[in-house]
C-alpha positions as a Markdown table, in Angstrom:
| # | Residue | x | y | z |
|---|---|---|---|---|
| 1 | Asp | 0.1 | 0.2 | 0.3 |
| 2 | Lys | 2.6 | 2.3 | 0.3 |
| 3 | Ala | 3.9 | 1.8 | -2.4 |
| 4 | Lys | 0.5 | 2.6 | -4.5 |
| 5 | Asp | 0.2 | 5.5 | -1.9 |
| 6 | Ala | 3.6 | 6.6 | -2.6 |
| 7 | Phe | 3.1 | 6.4 | -6.6 |
| 8 | Arg | -0.8 | 8.1 | -6.6 |
| 9 | Lys | 0.3 | 11.5 | -4.5 |
| 10 | Leu | 4.2 | 11.6 | -7.5 |
| 11 | Phe | 2.6 | 11.0 | -10.7 |
| 12 | Trp | -1.6 | 11.0 | -10.2 |
| 13 | Val | -2.1 | 14.8 | -10.6 |
| 14 | Asp | -5.7 | 16.0 | -10.6 |
| 15 | Gly | -6.6 | 12.7 | -12.9 |
| 16 | Asn | -4.0 | 12.5 | -15.9 |
| 17 | Leu | -1.3 | 9.7 | -15.3 |
| 18 | Met | 2.1 | 12.0 | -15.3 |
| 19 | Asp | 4.9 | 11.0 | -18.0 |
| 20 | Met | 8.3 | 12.6 | -15.1 |
| 21 | Val | 8.1 | 14.8 | -12.6 |
| 22 | Asn | 10.9 | 16.3 | -11.5 |
| 23 | Glu | 12.2 | 19.3 | -9.3 |
| 24 | Lys | 10.2 | 22.0 | -12.1 |
| 25 | Gly | 7.2 | 20.5 | -12.2 |
| 26 | Gly | 5.8 | 17.6 | -14.2 |
| 27 | Asp | 4.7 | 16.5 | -17.6 |
| 28 | Thr | 0.8 | 15.1 | -18.5 |
| 29 | Thr | 2.4 | 14.5 | -22.7 |
| 30 | Val | 0.4 | 11.1 | -23.1 |
| 31 | Arg | 3.4 | 8.6 | -24.1 |
| 32 | Ile | 4.6 | 5.2 | -24.5 |
| 33 | Asn | 5.5 | 5.2 | -21.3 |
| 34 | Arg | 2.0 | 5.0 | -19.3 |
| 35 | Leu | 2.1 | 1.8 | -20.2 |
| 36 | Val | 4.1 | 0.3 | -17.7 |
| 37 | Ala | 1.9 | 1.6 | -14.6 |
| 38 | Leu | -1.1 | 0.1 | -17.1 |
| 39 | Ala | 0.9 | -3.7 | -18.6 |
| 40 | Leu | 1.5 | -3.9 | -14.3 |
| 41 | Pro | -0.6 | -6.7 | -12.9 |
| 42 | Phe | 0.0 | -4.7 | -9.5 |
| 43 | Ser | -0.7 | -1.4 | -10.9 |
| 44 | Pro | -2.0 | 1.2 | -8.6 |
| 45 | Leu | -4.1 | 2.6 | -11.3 |
| 46 | Thr | -8.1 | 1.2 | -10.9 |
| 47 | Arg | -9.8 | -0.8 | -13.2 |
| 48 | Glu | -11.9 | 3.0 | -14.4 |
| 49 | Glu | -8.3 | 5.3 | -14.5 |
| 50 | Thr | -7.3 | 2.0 | -16.4 |
| 51 | Ala | -9.6 | 1.7 | -18.9 |
| 52 | Arg | -9.6 | 6.1 | -19.6 |
| 53 | Leu | -5.0 | 5.3 | -19.7 |
| 54 | Leu | -5.8 | 2.4 | -21.5 |
| 55 | Ala | -8.7 | 4.1 | -25.0 |
| 56 | Glu | -6.3 | 7.4 | -24.5 |
| 57 | Val | -3.2 | 4.5 | -25.6 |
| 58 | Ser | -5.0 | 3.2 | -27.9 |
| 59 | Gly | -6.7 | 6.3 | -29.4 |
| 60 | Gln | -3.0 | 8.3 | -29.6 |
| 61 | Leu | -0.1 | 6.1 | -29.0 |
| 62 | Leu | -1.4 | 3.0 | -31.5 |
| 63 | Thr | -0.7 | 1.8 | -34.6 |
| 64 | Pro | -0.4 | -1.7 | -36.2 |
| 65 | Val | 3.2 | -1.9 | -35.6 |
| 66 | Gly | 3.6 | -0.9 | -32.1 |
| 67 | Cys | 3.3 | 2.3 | -30.1 |
| 68 | Arg | 4.4 | 6.1 | -31.4 |
| 69 | Ser | 6.6 | 7.5 | -28.1 |
| 70 | Ala | 4.6 | 10.3 | -27.4 |
| 71 | Ala | 0.8 | 11.7 | -29.0 |
| 72 | Met | 1.7 | 13.4 | -32.1 |
| 73 | Pro | 1.6 | 16.4 | -32.7 |
| 74 | Val | 5.1 | 16.7 | -30.2 |
| 75 | Lys | 6.2 | 20.1 | -32.1 |
| 76 | Asp | 9.3 | 18.5 | -32.8 |
| 77 | Phe | 8.4 | 15.9 | -34.6 |
| 78 | Val | 9.4 | 15.3 | -37.7 |
| 79 | His | 8.9 | 12.2 | -40.3 |
| 80 | Ala | 13.2 | 11.0 | -40.5 |
| 81 | Ile | 14.5 | 10.3 | -37.2 |
| 82 | His | 18.1 | 9.3 | -35.7 |
| 83 | Arg | 19.7 | 8.7 | -31.9 |
| 84 | Lys | 20.4 | 12.4 | -32.4 |
| 85 | Ser | 17.2 | 13.7 | -33.3 |
| 86 | Ser | 14.5 | 14.2 | -30.1 |
| 87 | Val | 11.8 | 13.3 | -32.0 |
| 88 | Phe | 13.7 | 9.3 | -31.7 |
| 89 | Tyr | 12.1 | 9.8 | -28.1 |
| 90 | Asn | 9.1 | 11.8 | -29.4 |
| 91 | Gly | 6.4 | 10.5 | -31.7 |
| 92 | Ala | 8.3 | 8.1 | -34.0 |
| 93 | Ile | 6.8 | 3.6 | -33.5 |
| 94 | Trp | 8.4 | 1.2 | -31.2 |
| 95 | Pro | 7.5 | -2.2 | -32.4 |
| 96 | Trp | 8.4 | -4.2 | -28.7 |
| 97 | Ser | 6.3 | -1.8 | -26.9 |
| 98 | Ile | 3.3 | -4.0 | -27.9 |
| 99 | Val | 4.0 | -6.3 | -25.2 |
| 100 | Leu | 3.3 | -4.0 | -22.8 |
| 101 | Phe | -0.1 | -2.9 | -24.7 |
| 102 | Ile | -0.6 | -6.2 | -24.4 |
| 103 | Gln | -0.7 | -7.0 | -21.5 |
| 104 | Ala | -2.2 | -4.0 | -20.4 |
| 105 | Lys | -5.4 | -5.0 | -22.3 |
| 106 | Glu | -5.3 | -8.1 | -20.8 |
| 107 | Arg | -5.3 | -8.1 | -17.3 |
| 108 | His | -8.2 | -5.6 | -17.8 |
| 109 | Asp | -9.9 | -5.4 | -20.9 |
| 110 | Trp | -9.6 | -8.8 | -22.6 |
| 111 | Asp | -11.6 | -12.7 | -24.1 |
| 112 | Glu | -11.0 | -14.6 | -26.8 |
| 113 | Lys | -13.0 | -11.7 | -29.4 |
| 114 | Ala | -10.2 | -9.6 | -27.8 |
| 115 | Ala | -7.4 | -11.9 | -29.1 |
| 116 | Gln | -8.5 | -12.6 | -32.1 |
| 117 | Lys | -9.5 | -8.8 | -32.9 |
| 118 | Trp | -5.1 | -7.6 | -31.3 |
| 119 | Arg | -3.8 | -10.9 | -33.4 |
| 120 | Ala | -5.2 | -9.0 | -37.4 |
| 121 | Tyr | -4.9 | -5.8 | -36.4 |
| 122 | Phe | -0.6 | -6.0 | -35.7 |
| 123 | Glu | -0.6 | -8.6 | -38.4 |
| 124 | Pro | 1.2 | -5.7 | -40.0 |
| 125 | Leu | 3.6 | -5.6 | -37.3 |
| 126 | Leu | 4.7 | -9.7 | -39.1 |
| 127 | Lys | 5.2 | -8.7 | -42.1 |
| 128 | Leu | 8.2 | -6.3 | -41.7 |
| 129 | Arg | 10.4 | -9.3 | -41.7 |
| 130 | Asn | 9.8 | -9.2 | -44.7 |
| 131 | Lys | 11.4 | -4.7 | -44.9 |
| 132 | Gly | 15.4 | -3.7 | -44.5 |
| 133 | Leu | 17.3 | -7.1 | -43.3 |
| 134 | Leu | 14.8 | -9.7 | -44.4 |
| 135 | Asp | 13.0 | -11.9 | -41.6 |
| 136 | His | 14.4 | -9.6 | -39.1 |
| 137 | Leu | 12.2 | -6.6 | -37.2 |
| 138 | Pro | 13.8 | -3.3 | -36.4 |
| 139 | Glu | 13.8 | -1.2 | -33.5 |
| 140 | Val | 12.3 | 1.6 | -34.7 |
| 141 | Leu | 10.3 | 3.5 | -36.5 |
| 142 | Asp | 10.2 | 6.2 | -38.2 |
| 143 | Asn | 6.1 | 7.3 | -38.5 |
| 144 | Glu | 3.4 | 5.0 | -39.5 |
| 145 | Val | 2.7 | 5.3 | -43.0 |
| 146 | Gln | 6.3 | 5.1 | -44.9 |
| 147 | Gln | 7.6 | 2.3 | -42.0 |
| 148 | Thr | 11.0 | 3.7 | -42.6 |
| 149 | Gln | 13.5 | 1.6 | -40.1 |
| 150 | Asn | 15.4 | 3.4 | -37.8 |
| 151 | Gly | 18.0 | 1.8 | -34.7 |
| 152 | Ile | 19.0 | -1.6 | -34.7 |
| 153 | Ala | 18.3 | -3.7 | -37.7 |
| 154 | Asp | 18.0 | -6.7 | -36.7 |
| 155 | Ser | 16.1 | -5.8 | -32.6 |
| 156 | Thr | 16.2 | -8.6 | -29.8 |
| 157 | Met | 14.3 | -6.2 | -28.0 |
| 158 | Thr | 11.6 | -6.5 | -31.1 |
| 159 | Leu | 11.7 | -9.8 | -31.6 |
| 160 | Ala | 11.5 | -11.7 | -27.8 |
| 161 | Cys | 8.2 | -8.6 | -27.4 |
| 162 | Ile | 6.5 | -9.5 | -29.9 |
| 163 | Leu | 7.1 | -13.0 | -29.2 |
| 164 | Trp | 5.9 | -12.5 | -26.1 |
| 165 | Ala | 2.9 | -11.1 | -27.4 |
| 166 | Trp | 1.4 | -13.1 | -29.4 |
| 167 | Tyr | 2.2 | -15.9 | -26.6 |
| 168 | Ile | 0.1 | -14.5 | -24.2 |
| 169 | Met | -3.1 | -14.3 | -27.0 |
| 170 | Glu | -2.7 | -16.7 | -28.2 |
| 171 | Arg | -2.6 | -18.3 | -23.7 |
| 172 | Pro | -3.7 | -15.8 | -21.9 |
| 173 | Glu | -4.9 | -17.8 | -18.9 |
| 174 | Leu | -0.3 | -18.9 | -18.4 |
| 175 | Thr | -0.3 | -14.4 | -17.7 |
| 176 | Lys | -2.9 | -14.5 | -15.1 |
| 177 | Pro | -1.9 | -13.6 | -11.5 |
| 178 | Ala | -2.8 | -16.0 | -9.3 |
């Protein structure tokens, strides 16, 4: 309960989840980071809060090839990204993030129809293996339309997270908290 109370005191402000907090204040930009709090089996958020935040993520971050790092438009966003660009963390699409999204959905809003829906929705992600480095998945994409691959061309993290997401969608009963 102490951890839950501390989290809520610091990050849940005026009915909104802060992306980050420092000595100058906080930032409520809708970012990929909120998926971590939503995916935890011991989330400090209520079911109603989680449902609202999942709807925000679905509407503002989710694409068929992963989640954007931040909701659009972010003032610094341009379509060509590289690691030294702030855009890398302000709008780029991260394929590995679907595992957090699927875990959050599975923990809070799941049935067999949901599993079928999300498997079909993320099908384009699997087709990325035929772009860039053949039979490999990229670390990051610059946008949903062009799907220009950036970052590490053969991302083991992306592959592992996508495999885990598909495992959850195939066997959700194995990931439910006891």
